[in-house]
VEXDREN-2710 file (C-alpha; in Angstrom, 1 decimal):
% VEXDREN-2710
k/r/px/py/pz
1/MET/-127.1/74.8/-30.9
2/ASN/-128.3/76.8/-34.0
3/ASN/-127.2/76.3/-37.5
4/LYS/-124.9/79.4/-37.7
5/ARG/-121.2/79.0/-38.4
6/TYR/-118.6/81.7/-38.2
7/SER/-115.0/81.4/-39.4
8/ILE/-112.2/83.4/-37.7
9/LEU/-109.1/83.7/-39.7
10/GLY/-106.5/84.4/-37.0
11/CYS/-107.9/82.9/-33.8
12/GLY/-105.5/84.5/-31.3
13/TRP/-105.5/87.2/-28.7
14/LEU/-108.7/88.7/-29.9
15/GLY/-110.1/85.9/-32.1
16/LEU/-110.1/83.1/-29.5
17/PRO/-112.2/84.9/-26.8
18/LEU/-114.5/86.1/-29.5
19/ALA/-114.9/82.5/-30.7
20/LYS/-115.7/81.5/-27.1
21/LYS/-118.5/84.1/-27.0
22/PHE/-119.9/82.8/-30.2
23/ILE/-119.8/79.2/-29.0
24/ASN/-121.5/80.2/-25.7
25/ASN/-124.3/81.6/-27.9
26/GLY/-124.7/78.3/-29.7
27/ILE/-122.7/79.2/-32.9
28/SER/-120.3/76.8/-34.4
29/VAL/-116.8/78.4/-35.0
30/ASN/-114.0/77.5/-37.4
31/GLY/-110.7/79.1/-36.2
32/SER/-107.3/79.3/-37.8
33/THR/-103.8/79.4/-36.5
34/THR/-100.4/79.3/-38.1
35/THR/-98.8/76.9/-35.5
36/LYS/-99.6/73.3/-35.0
37/GLN/-99.2/73.6/-31.2
38/LYS/-102.2/76.0/-31.0
39/LEU/-104.5/73.6/-32.7
40/GLU/-104.9/71.8/-29.4
41/VAL/-105.8/75.1/-27.7
42/LEU/-108.5/75.7/-30.3
43/LYS/-109.8/72.1/-29.8
44/GLN/-110.0/72.6/-26.0
45/ALA/-112.2/75.7/-26.6
46/ASN/-114.5/73.7/-28.9
47/VAL/-113.2/75.6/-32.0
48/ASN/-112.9/73.7/-35.2
49/GLY/-109.2/74.3/-35.8
50/TYR/-107.4/74.8/-39.1
51/LEU/-103.7/75.4/-39.9
52/ILE/-103.7/78.3/-42.3
53/ASN/-101.0/80.7/-43.5
54/ILE/-102.3/83.1/-46.1
55/GLU/-98.8/83.4/-47.6
56/GLU/-99.0/79.8/-48.6
57/ASN/-101.3/77.9/-51.0
58/LEU/-103.7/76.0/-48.7
59/ASP/-107.1/74.5/-49.1
60/TYR/-109.7/76.9/-47.5
61/LYS/-112.7/75.0/-48.7
62/ASN/-114.0/73.6/-45.4
63/PHE/-112.8/76.6/-43.4
64/MET/-114.8/78.9/-45.5
65/ASN/-118.0/76.9/-45.1
66/CYS/-119.6/79.6/-42.9
67/ASP/-122.1/82.5/-42.7
68/VAL/-119.6/85.1/-41.7
69/LEU/-115.8/85.3/-42.2
70/LEU/-113.8/87.4/-39.8
71/ILE/-110.3/88.2/-41.0
72/MET/-107.9/89.0/-38.1
73/ILE/-104.5/88.3/-39.6
74/THR/-101.6/90.4/-41.0
75/SER/-99.2/90.0/-43.9
76/LYS/-96.6/92.2/-45.5
77/LYS/-97.5/90.9/-48.9
78/ILE/-100.5/92.3/-50.7
79/GLU/-100.4/89.2/-53.0
80/ALA/-101.3/87.1/-50.0
81/PHE/-104.5/89.1/-49.5
82/GLU/-105.2/89.0/-53.2
83/ASN/-105.0/85.2/-53.1
84/LEU/-107.2/85.2/-50.0
85/ILE/-109.8/87.2/-51.7
86/ASN/-109.7/84.8/-54.7
87/GLU/-110.4/81.9/-52.3
88/ILE/-113.3/83.8/-50.7
89/GLU/-114.8/84.3/-54.2
90/LYS/-114.6/80.6/-54.8
91/SER/-116.5/79.9/-51.5
92/SER/-120.1/80.5/-50.4
93/VAL/-119.1/83.4/-48.1
94/LYS/-121.1/86.6/-48.7
95/LYS/-120.3/88.5/-45.4
96/VAL/-116.8/89.5/-44.3
97/ILE/-115.4/91.5/-41.5
98/PHE/-111.9/92.7/-42.1
99/ILE/-109.9/93.9/-39.1
100/SER/-107.9/97.0/-39.9
101/SER/-106.3/99.7/-37.8
102/THR/-106.5/103.5/-37.2
103/SER/-102.8/103.5/-38.3
104/VAL/-104.2/104.2/-41.8
105/TYR/-104.7/107.8/-40.7
106/PRO/-101.8/110.3/-40.7
107/ARG/-100.8/112.4/-37.7
108/GLY/-102.5/115.5/-39.0
109/ASN/-103.2/117.2/-35.7
110/LYS/-106.9/116.7/-36.1
111/THR/-109.8/114.4/-35.3
112/TYR/-110.4/111.7/-37.9
113/THR/-113.7/110.2/-39.1
114/GLU/-114.2/107.4/-41.6
115/GLU/-114.6/110.0/-44.3
116/ASP/-111.1/111.4/-43.9
117/GLU/-108.0/110.7/-46.0
118/THR/-105.8/107.8/-45.2
119/ILE/-102.1/107.3/-45.9
120/ASP/-100.9/105.2/-48.9
121/SER/-100.0/102.0/-47.1
122/LEU/-100.3/98.2/-47.4
123/LEU/-103.2/98.2/-45.0
124/SER/-105.2/101.0/-46.7
125/ASN/-104.6/99.2/-50.1
126/VAL/-105.9/95.9/-48.6
127/GLU/-108.9/97.8/-47.3
128/SER/-109.6/99.0/-50.9
129/LEU/-109.4/95.4/-52.2
130/PHE/-112.1/94.2/-49.8
131/ARG/-114.2/97.3/-50.2
132/SER/-114.3/97.2/-53.9
133/ASN/-115.1/93.5/-54.2
134/ARG/-118.7/92.8/-55.4
135/ASN/-118.7/89.1/-54.8
136/PHE/-119.2/89.6/-51.0
137/SER/-119.9/92.4/-48.6
138/THR/-117.2/93.6/-46.3
139/THR/-117.4/95.7/-43.2
140/ILE/-114.0/97.2/-42.3
141/ILE/-113.2/97.7/-38.6
142/ARG/-110.4/100.2/-37.8
143/PHE/-109.3/99.4/-34.3
144/ALA/-107.3/101.8/-32.2
145/GLY/-104.6/100.6/-29.9
146/LEU/-105.6/97.3/-28.4
147/PHE/-105.3/96.6/-24.7
148/GLY/-106.6/94.2/-22.1
149/ALA/-105.7/90.8/-20.5
150/ASN/-101.9/90.4/-20.9
151/ARG/-101.6/93.6/-23.0
152/GLN/-101.2/96.2/-20.3
153/PRO/-100.0/99.6/-21.5
154/GLY/-98.1/100.1/-18.3
155/ASN/-95.7/97.4/-19.5
156/TRP/-95.1/99.1/-22.9
157/PHE/-92.0/101.2/-23.7
158/ALA/-90.2/99.6/-20.6
159/GLU/-87.4/102.1/-19.8
160/LYS/-87.6/103.8/-23.2
161/GLU/-88.6/107.5/-23.5
162/ILE/-92.1/107.8/-24.7
163/PRO/-92.5/110.2/-27.6
164/GLN/-95.1/112.9/-28.0
165/PRO/-96.1/113.3/-24.3
166/GLU/-98.6/116.1/-25.1
167/GLY/-100.2/114.1/-28.0
168/PHE/-103.4/112.1/-27.4
169/VAL/-104.0/108.3/-27.1
170/ASN/-106.5/106.3/-29.1
171/MET/-107.2/103.0/-27.3
172/ILE/-109.9/100.3/-27.2
173/HIS/-110.2/97.4/-24.7
174/ARG/-110.5/93.8/-25.9
175/GLU/-113.9/93.3/-24.2
176/ASP/-115.3/96.3/-26.2
177/CYS/-113.8/94.8/-29.4
178/ILE/-115.6/91.5/-28.8
179/GLU/-118.9/93.2/-27.9
180/ILE/-118.8/95.5/-31.0
181/LEU/-117.9/92.7/-33.4
182/SER/-120.8/90.6/-32.0
183/LYS/-123.3/93.5/-32.4
184/ILE/-122.2/94.3/-36.0
185/ILE/-123.0/90.7/-36.9
186/ASP/-126.2/90.6/-34.9
187/LEU/-127.4/93.8/-36.5
188/ASP/-126.3/92.6/-40.0
189/ILE/-124.3/95.7/-40.7
190/PHE/-122.1/94.9/-43.7
191/GLY/-120.6/97.1/-46.4
192/GLU/-119.5/99.8/-43.9
193/THR/-116.3/101.2/-42.4
194/PHE/-116.1/101.9/-38.7
195/ASN/-113.5/103.5/-36.4
196/VAL/-113.4/101.7/-33.1
197/CYS/-111.9/103.7/-30.3
198/THR/-113.0/104.9/-26.9
199/ASP/-114.2/108.5/-26.9
200/HIS/-111.8/109.4/-24.1
201/HIS/-108.5/110.9/-25.3
202/PRO/-106.1/111.8/-22.4
203/THR/-102.6/112.9/-23.3
204/ARG/-99.9/110.3/-23.7
205/LYS/-98.3/111.7/-20.5
206/GLU/-101.4/111.3/-18.5
207/PHE/-102.2/107.9/-19.9
208/TYR/-98.9/106.2/-19.5
209/THR/-98.3/107.8/-16.1
210/GLU/-101.5/106.3/-14.8
211/ALA/-101.0/103.0/-16.7
212/ARG/-97.6/102.4/-15.0
213/LYS/-99.0/103.5/-11.6
214/SER/-101.8/100.9/-11.9
215/LEU/-99.2/98.2/-12.2
216/GLY/-97.1/99.6/-9.3
217/LYS/-94.3/100.6/-11.7
218/SER/-92.1/103.7/-11.6
219/GLN/-92.9/106.9/-13.4
220/PRO/-92.4/106.7/-17.2
221/LYS/-89.8/108.7/-19.1
222/PHE/-90.9/111.1/-21.8
223/LYS/-89.1/112.7/-24.7
224/ASN/-88.8/116.5/-24.6
225/GLU/-90.4/117.3/-28.0
226/THR/-91.4/120.8/-29.1
227/GLU/-93.3/119.9/-32.3
228/LEU/-96.7/118.4/-31.5
229/MET/-97.9/115.6/-33.8
230/PHE/-101.1/113.8/-33.0
231/LYS/-104.4/112.4/-34.2
232/LYS/-107.7/111.8/-32.5
233/ILE/-110.0/109.1/-33.7
234/SER/-113.7/109.6/-33.7
235/SER/-116.1/106.7/-33.1
236/ASP/-119.2/108.8/-33.4
237/LYS/-120.5/106.8/-36.4
238/LEU/-120.1/103.5/-34.6
239/ILE/-121.7/104.9/-31.4
240/GLN/-124.7/106.2/-33.3
241/ARG/-125.2/103.2/-35.6
242/LEU/-124.9/100.6/-32.8
243/ASN/-126.3/102.8/-30.0
244/TYR/-123.1/101.6/-28.2
245/THR/-121.8/102.5/-24.8
246/PHE/-118.2/101.5/-24.2
247/ILE/-117.5/99.1/-21.3
248/TYR/-114.1/100.6/-20.7
249/ASN/-114.2/104.3/-21.5
250/ASP/-112.0/105.8/-18.7
251/LEU/-108.5/105.5/-19.9
252/LEU/-107.1/106.9/-16.7
253/ASN/-108.6/104.1/-14.6
254/LEU/-107.4/101.0/-16.5
255/PRO/-108.5/97.5/-15.5
256/ASN/-105.7/95.0/-14.9
257/LYS/-107.6/92.4/-17.0
END
């Protein structure tokens, strides 16, 4: 066991397996949940569990006793994030990873890099709050569509018609997310913004057809749309900076795990 401690605000679908990876590497982990029942799940995984809802006034003092804070929660209130940042400023935390989304980019029928414009949204405004703060250094991670484990794209949309069949998908597997977050911390890369998306972009028609086939389901239904609206997300910056090779980069051959 080394002396490092990381705190994961939102220790759920992504945060918990990430915490387990850290713990296997000898790192102590604080993890938060918003439900009392999940505290036992965290305890069984050897995570120091905390009950935290950022829309309430709670004591973050012990939770934020860490070397790196990873923020993996959502809120519809920017005030909640402002209060959270205020709590971070009171703590000893100097390194933050904020999990954002490629949904900050518009559908402009182009490929987007980290330098491109974003839409005016709650998420982009929260990004700006973290980016501009000088009391700690934040790396912003814009994840594309998340899949893996119980999140299987072949189950999405059910019997609904899928829009924009000739548009392109932007996806990232959970195992790649975990590996990338670990590498960013190991390489001490803070104060940056990264798109995180596989560099394979099949059409939505190709992707969802194969995703349903992989689960033994019937062919999906698609909307007949004449106006094409899409975006492609570039992860070139991430690939070059981390010298990264995606674990799951063939989106037409999805793993059922």
